[in-house]
C-alpha positions as CSV (number, residue, x, y, z in Angstrom):
1,M,-6.5,17.0,-29.6
2,E,-3.7,14.5,-29.4
3,K,-1.2,14.4,-26.6
4,E,1.8,12.2,-26.2
5,G,0.4,9.2,-27.9
6,F,-3.1,9.5,-26.4
7,V,-6.1,10.5,-28.4
8,T,-8.2,12.9,-26.3
9,K,-11.4,13.9,-27.8
10,E,-13.9,16.5,-26.7
11,A,-17.4,15.0,-26.5
12,N,-20.9,16.4,-26.2
13,T,-21.8,13.3,-24.2
14,A,-19.8,10.9,-22.0
15,Q,-20.5,7.9,-24.4
16,P,-17.4,6.4,-26.1
17,D,-17.4,6.6,-29.9
18,T,-16.6,3.0,-30.9
19,A,-16.3,3.7,-34.6
20,A,-12.8,2.7,-35.8
21,S,-12.6,5.9,-37.8
22,S,-12.7,7.9,-34.6
23,V,-9.3,6.7,-33.5
24,K,-6.4,8.6,-35.1
25,H,-2.9,7.7,-34.5
26,S,0.4,9.3,-35.5
27,V,2.5,7.5,-38.1
28,E,5.0,6.4,-35.5
29,H,2.6,5.3,-32.8
30,T,3.8,5.2,-29.2
31,P,1.8,2.8,-27.1
32,A,-0.5,4.4,-24.6
33,L,-1.3,2.9,-21.3
34,L,-4.3,4.1,-19.3
35,V,-4.4,3.6,-15.6
36,L,-7.6,4.0,-13.6
37,G,-6.6,5.1,-10.1
38,A,-3.9,7.5,-8.9
39,G,-2.9,5.5,-5.8
40,P,0.4,3.7,-5.1
41,K,0.1,1.3,-7.9
42,G,-0.7,3.9,-10.6
43,V,2.0,6.2,-9.4
44,A,4.5,3.3,-9.2
45,I,3.9,2.5,-12.9
46,A,4.3,6.2,-13.9
47,A,7.5,6.5,-11.8
48,K,9.1,3.4,-13.4
49,R,8.1,4.7,-16.8
50,H,9.6,8.1,-16.0
51,M,13.0,6.6,-15.0
52,L,13.1,4.2,-18.0
53,A,12.5,7.1,-20.3
54,K,15.2,9.1,-18.5
55,L,17.6,6.3,-19.3
56,G,16.7,6.5,-22.9
57,Y,14.6,3.4,-23.2
58,S,11.4,3.1,-25.3
59,V,8.4,3.2,-23.0
60,P,4.7,3.7,-23.4
61,N,3.0,6.9,-22.5
62,V,1.1,6.5,-19.2
63,R,-2.0,8.6,-18.4
64,I,-3.7,8.2,-15.0
65,V,-7.4,9.0,-14.4
66,D,-8.7,9.6,-10.9
67,Q,-11.8,11.3,-9.7
68,H,-10.3,12.9,-6.6
69,G,-6.5,13.2,-7.4
70,V,-3.4,11.5,-6.1
71,A,-3.6,9.0,-3.2
72,S,-7.0,10.4,-2.1
73,H,-8.1,7.1,-0.5
74,W,-5.1,7.3,1.8
75,S,-5.5,10.9,2.9
76,G,-8.4,10.4,5.4
77,K,-10.6,12.8,3.5
78,A,-12.4,10.3,1.2
79,G,-13.3,7.4,3.3
80,Y,-11.4,4.0,3.5
81,T,-9.3,5.4,6.4
82,D,-9.3,8.3,8.8
83,G,-5.6,8.9,7.8
84,N,-4.5,8.2,11.3
85,Q,-4.1,4.4,10.9
86,L,-0.5,3.2,10.7
87,L,0.6,1.7,7.4
88,G,0.5,-2.1,7.6
89,T,3.4,-2.6,5.2
90,R,6.9,-1.4,6.0
91,P,7.4,2.0,4.3
92,E,10.7,0.7,2.8
93,K,8.5,-1.4,0.5
94,D,7.9,1.8,-1.4
95,I,7.3,2.8,-5.0
96,G,10.5,1.1,-6.3
97,F,10.6,-2.1,-4.1
98,P,12.3,-4.6,-4.5
99,Y,14.7,-2.5,-6.5
100,L,15.7,-5.5,-8.7
101,S,14.2,-6.7,-11.9
102,A,14.4,-9.7,-14.2
103,C,12.2,-8.0,-16.7
104,W,14.7,-5.9,-18.6
105,G,17.1,-8.5,-19.9
106,D,20.3,-7.9,-18.1
107,K,21.8,-7.0,-14.7
108,A,23.3,-3.7,-16.0
109,L,19.9,-2.3,-16.9
110,S,18.3,-3.6,-13.7
111,H,21.0,-1.8,-11.7
112,A,20.7,1.4,-13.7
113,V,16.9,1.5,-13.2
114,A,17.2,0.6,-9.5
115,K,19.7,3.5,-8.9
116,E,17.4,5.9,-10.5
117,M,14.4,4.7,-8.6
118,V,16.2,5.2,-5.3
119,H,15.7,8.9,-5.9
120,L,12.0,8.3,-5.4
121,S,12.3,6.1,-2.3
122,W,10.7,6.5,1.1
123,Q,14.1,7.4,2.5
124,S,14.7,10.1,-0.2
125,Y,11.3,11.6,0.6
126,L,12.2,11.9,4.3
127,I,15.6,13.4,3.4
128,D,13.8,15.9,1.2
129,Q,11.5,16.7,4.1
130,L,14.5,17.0,6.5
131,R,13.1,14.2,8.6
132,Y,15.3,11.2,7.8
133,S,17.4,11.3,11.0
134,D,14.3,11.6,13.2
135,W,12.8,8.6,11.5
136,I,15.9,6.5,12.1
137,D,16.2,7.7,15.7
138,R,12.6,6.8,16.4
139,G,13.2,3.2,15.3
140,R,12.1,3.5,11.7
141,T,8.4,3.9,12.7
142,R,5.6,3.1,10.3
143,P,3.9,6.2,8.9
144,T,0.2,7.0,9.1
145,H,-1.9,6.6,6.0
146,E,-2.0,10.4,5.7
147,E,1.8,10.6,5.7
148,W,1.9,7.8,3.1
149,S,-0.4,9.7,0.9
150,K,1.9,12.7,1.1
151,Y,4.8,10.5,0.0
152,I,2.9,9.2,-3.0
153,Q,2.0,12.8,-3.9
154,W,5.7,13.8,-3.6
155,V,6.6,11.0,-6.0
156,A,3.8,12.1,-8.4
157,E,5.2,15.6,-8.5
158,R,8.7,14.5,-9.3
159,V,7.7,12.3,-12.2
160,E,5.4,15.0,-13.6
161,L,2.4,12.6,-13.4
162,D,0.1,12.9,-16.4
163,L,-3.1,13.0,-14.5
164,C,-6.7,13.5,-15.6
165,V,-8.8,14.4,-12.6
166,A,-12.1,13.1,-13.8
167,E,-14.9,10.6,-13.2
168,V,-14.9,7.7,-15.6
169,T,-18.5,7.1,-16.7
170,K,-18.0,4.4,-19.4
171,I,-15.4,1.9,-20.5
172,A,-15.4,0.6,-24.0
173,M,-13.3,-0.9,-26.7
174,T,-13.0,0.5,-30.2
175,A,-14.8,-1.3,-33.0
176,D,-11.6,-3.1,-34.1
177,Q,-11.1,-4.3,-30.4
178,K,-7.5,-2.9,-30.5
179,H,-7.9,0.0,-28.1
180,W,-9.6,1.1,-24.9
181,Q,-11.8,4.2,-24.6
182,L,-12.6,5.9,-21.3
183,A,-15.5,8.4,-21.3
184,C,-14.5,11.0,-18.6
185,V,-16.3,13.9,-16.9
186,P,-13.8,16.4,-15.4
187,S,-14.3,16.6,-11.6
188,E,-14.2,20.4,-11.7
189,G,-16.7,20.6,-14.6
190,G,-16.1,21.3,-18.2
191,T,-16.5,19.4,-21.4
192,P,-16.5,15.5,-21.2
193,V,-13.5,13.9,-22.9
194,I,-12.7,10.4,-24.3
195,L,-9.2,9.0,-23.6
196,T,-7.9,6.2,-25.9
197,G,-5.1,3.8,-25.0
198,D,-3.6,0.5,-26.1
199,G,-3.8,-1.0,-22.6
200,L,-5.8,-0.4,-19.4
201,V,-4.8,-1.0,-15.8
202,M,-7.5,-1.2,-13.1
203,T,-6.2,-0.3,-9.6
204,G,-7.8,0.8,-6.4
205,P,-9.5,-1.2,-3.6
206,G,-12.8,-1.4,-5.4
207,T,-16.2,-1.1,-3.8
208,P,-16.9,-2.6,-0.3
209,L,-18.5,-6.1,-0.4
210,T,-22.0,-6.3,1.0
211,I,-24.2,-8.9,2.7
212,P,-27.7,-9.9,1.7
213,G,-30.2,-7.6,3.3
214,Q,-27.7,-4.8,3.9
215,P,-29.4,-1.5,3.0
216,K,-27.5,0.9,0.7
217,E,-27.7,3.5,3.4
218,H,-28.6,3.1,7.1
219,P,-27.4,5.1,10.1
220,C,-26.6,2.0,12.1
221,I,-24.7,0.1,9.3
222,M,-21.4,1.1,7.8
223,D,-18.8,-0.5,5.5
224,S,-15.1,-0.6,5.1
225,A,-15.2,2.8,3.3
226,S,-17.9,4.8,5.0
227,F,-17.0,3.8,8.6
228,W,-14.0,6.2,8.6
229,L,-16.3,9.2,8.0
230,H,-18.0,8.5,11.4
231,V,-15.1,7.9,13.7
232,E,-15.3,11.3,15.3
233,E,-19.1,10.9,15.8
234,F,-18.4,7.7,17.9
235,A,-15.9,9.7,20.0
236,Q,-18.4,12.4,20.6
237,L,-21.1,9.8,21.4
238,R,-19.1,8.3,24.2
239,S,-19.8,11.0,26.7
240,Q,-23.6,10.9,26.0
241,L,-24.1,7.1,26.5
242,K,-26.0,5.8,29.5
243,K,-25.1,2.2,28.8
244,P,-22.4,0.6,26.5
245,L,-23.1,0.1,22.9
246,N,-23.2,-3.4,21.3
247,I,-21.2,-3.2,18.0
248,G,-20.6,-6.1,15.5
249,V,-17.7,-6.0,13.1
250,I,-18.0,-8.5,10.3
251,G,-14.6,-9.5,8.8
252,T,-11.2,-11.1,9.6
253,G,-8.6,-9.1,7.7
254,E,-6.6,-6.0,8.3
255,T,-9.4,-3.7,7.4
256,A,-11.6,-5.2,10.1
257,A,-8.6,-5.0,12.5
258,A,-8.1,-1.3,11.9
259,I,-11.9,-0.7,12.4
260,V,-11.9,-2.6,15.8
261,V,-8.8,-0.6,17.0
262,A,-10.5,2.7,15.9
263,L,-13.7,1.8,17.8
264,V,-11.7,0.9,20.9
265,D,-9.9,4.2,20.8
266,A,-13.1,6.2,20.2
267,L,-15.4,4.5,22.6
268,R,-13.1,2.9,25.2
269,S,-15.2,1.0,27.7
270,S,-18.5,2.5,26.4
271,A,-18.9,-0.4,23.9
272,F,-18.9,-4.1,23.6
273,I,-17.3,-5.0,20.3
274,E,-17.7,-8.4,18.7
275,V,-15.7,-9.6,15.7
276,I,-17.9,-12.0,13.7
277,S,-15.6,-14.6,12.1
278,P,-16.1,-17.9,10.3
279,F,-13.2,-19.3,12.3
280,G,-14.4,-18.1,15.7
281,V,-10.8,-17.0,16.5
282,I,-8.9,-13.8,15.6
283,Y,-5.7,-15.0,13.9
284,S,-2.6,-12.8,13.7
285,R,0.2,-12.8,11.2
286,D,3.8,-13.3,12.0
287,E,6.4,-12.2,9.5
288,G,9.3,-14.5,8.6
289,F,11.8,-14.4,5.7
290,E,10.2,-17.3,3.7
291,E,6.8,-15.6,3.8
292,N,8.1,-12.1,3.0
293,R,10.3,-13.5,0.1
294,L,7.2,-14.8,-1.7
295,F,5.7,-11.3,-1.6
296,S,8.9,-9.7,-3.0
297,D,10.1,-12.4,-5.4
298,P,7.1,-14.7,-6.1
299,D,8.5,-16.6,-9.0
300,G,12.1,-16.9,-7.8
301,R,13.4,-15.1,-10.9
302,L,15.4,-12.6,-8.8
303,A,16.9,-15.4,-6.7
304,N,18.0,-17.2,-9.8
305,L,19.3,-14.1,-11.5
306,Y,21.6,-13.3,-8.5
307,G,22.6,-16.9,-7.8
308,D,20.6,-17.5,-4.7
309,H,19.7,-20.9,-3.2
310,Q,18.4,-23.3,-5.9
311,H,15.5,-24.3,-3.7
312,A,14.4,-20.7,-2.9
313,A,10.6,-20.4,-2.3
314,N,8.6,-20.3,-5.5
315,W,5.0,-19.3,-5.7
316,L,4.4,-21.0,-9.0
317,Q,5.4,-24.4,-7.5
318,L,2.6,-24.2,-4.9
319,S,-0.7,-25.9,-5.6
320,E,-3.7,-23.6,-5.8
321,R,-5.0,-24.9,-2.5
322,D,-1.7,-24.0,-0.8
323,R,-1.6,-20.6,-2.5
324,R,-5.0,-19.7,-1.2
325,E,-4.1,-21.0,2.3
326,F,-1.0,-18.8,2.2
327,V,-3.0,-15.7,1.3
328,R,-5.5,-16.4,4.1
329,R,-2.8,-16.9,6.7
330,T,-0.6,-13.9,5.7
331,D,-3.0,-11.3,4.3
332,R,-6.8,-11.6,4.0
333,G,-7.7,-13.6,7.1
334,V,-5.4,-12.2,9.8
335,F,-4.9,-9.2,12.0
336,S,-1.4,-7.5,12.2
337,L,0.6,-8.1,15.3
338,K,0.3,-4.4,16.2
339,A,-3.5,-4.5,16.0
340,M,-3.6,-7.8,18.0
341,K,-1.5,-6.2,20.7
342,E,-4.0,-3.3,21.1
343,I,-7.0,-5.6,20.9
344,S,-5.5,-8.1,23.4
345,N,-5.4,-5.2,25.9
346,A,-9.0,-4.3,25.3
347,E,-11.3,-6.3,27.7
348,N,-14.4,-5.3,25.7
349,V,-13.5,-7.1,22.4
350,R,-14.5,-10.7,21.7
351,S,-14.7,-12.9,18.7
352,V,-18.0,-14.6,17.7
353,L,-18.2,-17.8,15.6
354,G,-20.2,-17.8,12.4
355,T,-20.5,-16.8,8.7
356,V,-23.0,-13.9,8.4
357,R,-25.8,-14.8,5.9
358,H,-28.3,-12.0,6.3
359,I,-28.8,-8.6,7.9
360,H,-32.1,-7.1,9.0
361,A,-32.2,-3.5,10.1
362,N,-34.8,-1.4,11.8
363,D,-34.7,2.1,13.1
364,T,-32.7,1.4,16.2
365,T,-31.1,-2.1,16.0
366,V,-29.5,-4.4,13.5
367,R,-30.2,-8.2,13.5
368,V,-27.4,-10.3,12.2
369,E,-28.1,-13.9,11.1
370,S,-25.1,-16.2,11.0
371,E,-24.4,-19.9,10.3
372,Y,-21.8,-22.3,11.6
373,D,-21.7,-26.1,11.0
374,G,-25.2,-26.0,9.5
375,Q,-26.7,-24.3,12.5
376,M,-28.3,-20.8,12.3
377,K,-28.3,-18.2,15.1
378,H,-28.9,-14.5,15.4
379,D,-27.6,-11.5,17.4
380,E,-28.7,-7.9,17.7
381,Y,-26.4,-4.9,17.7
382,D,-26.7,-1.1,18.0
383,Y,-24.2,-0.7,15.1
384,V,-22.7,-3.1,12.5
385,V,-19.7,-2.5,10.4
386,V,-19.4,-4.8,7.3
387,A,-15.6,-5.2,6.8
388,R,-15.5,-8.2,4.5
389,G,-13.2,-6.6,1.9
390,F,-13.7,-5.1,-1.5
391,D,-15.0,-6.1,-4.9
392,A,-12.0,-6.2,-7.3
393,L,-14.5,-6.3,-10.3
394,W,-16.2,-3.1,-9.3
395,F,-15.8,-1.7,-12.8
396,R,-18.3,-4.1,-14.4
397,H,-21.2,-1.6,-14.3
398,M,-19.1,0.9,-16.2
399,L,-18.5,-1.3,-19.2
400,E,-20.2,-0.5,-22.5
401,E,-22.7,-3.1,-23.5
402,D,-20.7,-4.9,-26.2
403,T,-17.5,-4.7,-24.1
404,H,-19.4,-6.1,-21.1
405,A,-20.8,-9.0,-23.2
406,H,-17.3,-9.8,-24.6
407,L,-15.7,-9.9,-21.2
408,A,-18.5,-11.8,-19.6
409,E,-18.2,-14.5,-22.4
410,I,-14.6,-15.3,-21.7
411,T,-14.7,-15.0,-17.9
412,H,-17.8,-17.1,-17.3
413,S,-19.9,-14.0,-16.4
414,F,-17.1,-12.4,-14.4
415,D,-16.4,-15.4,-12.2
416,A,-13.6,-14.3,-10.0
417,R,-11.8,-17.7,-9.9
418,T,-12.0,-17.9,-13.7
419,I,-10.3,-14.5,-14.0
420,E,-7.7,-15.4,-11.3
421,H,-6.7,-18.5,-13.3
422,A,-6.3,-16.5,-16.5
423,I,-3.9,-13.7,-15.2
424,A,-0.7,-13.7,-17.2
425,V,2.8,-12.7,-16.2
426,D,2.2,-9.0,-17.1
427,L,-0.9,-9.2,-14.8
428,S,-3.3,-8.9,-17.7
429,L,-6.2,-11.2,-18.7
430,D,-4.5,-13.8,-20.8
431,G,-5.7,-13.9,-24.4
432,F,-7.8,-10.8,-24.2
433,T,-7.2,-7.9,-26.5
434,P,-6.7,-5.0,-25.9
435,K,-4.7,-5.7,-22.7
436,L,-6.6,-5.4,-19.5
437,H,-4.3,-5.5,-16.4
438,L,-5.9,-6.6,-13.2
439,P,-3.3,-6.5,-10.4
440,M,-6.0,-6.8,-7.7
441,L,-6.9,-10.2,-9.0
442,S,-3.3,-11.4,-9.7
443,G,-2.4,-12.8,-6.3
444,I,-3.3,-16.5,-6.9
445,A,-1.7,-16.8,-10.4
446,Q,1.3,-14.5,-10.1
447,G,2.1,-13.7,-6.4
448,P,0.6,-12.5,-3.2
449,G,2.2,-9.1,-3.2
450,F,0.5,-7.7,-6.4
451,P,-2.9,-6.9,-4.9
452,N,-1.3,-5.0,-2.0
453,L,1.7,-2.7,-1.4
454,S,4.4,-5.5,-1.1
455,C,6.1,-5.3,-4.5
456,L,5.1,-2.0,-6.3
457,G,8.3,-1.9,-8.3
458,L,7.9,-5.5,-9.5
459,L,4.3,-4.7,-10.4
460,A,5.4,-1.8,-12.5
461,D,8.1,-3.9,-14.2
462,R,5.7,-6.7,-15.1
463,I,3.1,-4.3,-16.7
464,L,5.5,-2.0,-18.5
465,A,7.6,-4.8,-19.9
466,S,4.7,-6.0,-22.0
467,Y,4.8,-2.7,-24.0
């Protein structure tokens, strides 16, 4: 059956049919954009598409595929968070931020789109929930992850999100290499289907990064996703302990910070917590205008469009070395000020110098081997949480054999730096057909805000404009 420019085929198996004859398009074909992941990025693309269509502009059809539904990773019910953590980004940086665009050709259209997108803003959500004045009077507090998930779901309802709740089992290109095909198994059962589109957007955090020796499952070792499913167990364990636990947290970014804070809250003085860092010091991020502007307007196009200072900060003018240093100092290698304040008050948290090279686990303890300045050392812990971040190329194993080989050939076997250098303005892999948009790997080439929540509206503009 065909729906809104998408070809949806029933299938006896979940293997994509790569024969060109299997793809049928209407005479007047509307481009179809497939998005894997129904989180903030996917919903932001669908929301911008909805408002552009409402204004009468030609837009691609957008279909989103997610195994668990809208914003599940933010709800506290699927790992990655317990839902009680506070949002690291200000909620005003919502689905439509920065509410300006240089992608649509003129100021009039940019203003028109911005005015429509305001109806889907964080403030509009609070007004709809009769909570706006409370939020203002409380000092514009940051919402919890669970509350943020409810906001994303609220937006999805208003834009009538075209959502396929299913697990993607295989990603392939058609034989003519002009379209993507996703083999999907519905989460609630039923006949597998194949979705066909002109472009594909990969969103979501990806799978947690691991360390050599780390077992796939072990009661004393957790990662950035699974830890949150055990927070209550730690809280219950506190009253049973005869001596404090020794816990190692491996990581230096905001995910590690949230885990340390959660451990302090759950165990209080019943644990010694060590943050294992290559730098030996826990660094924090301060927020200034120049830093924030690079997240909101990385290429300076908005500043130029609206007559701002001619020497406004421009991401594209920075060397790659300085771009990577900026990301380390402002995003991936620092704790938020709020997390640092809580950790500074916890006398049982310390940082440990070293880069972890290997983990050995037995039934009761975990041995961590780390290196600094060519010297190796080891420490033993009761529990270890590996919070090094996530693999943005997590979808490699889902690629059909020929598709995998083709992508591997042009990316030097999926070398992350090769891909980062090849990300185009529309956040797609430059020169690759059909279009494959990789916002999680777009930070170095296009701007530090695209992998996170800092410029969701600009992300949607960049991707949709290419269609």
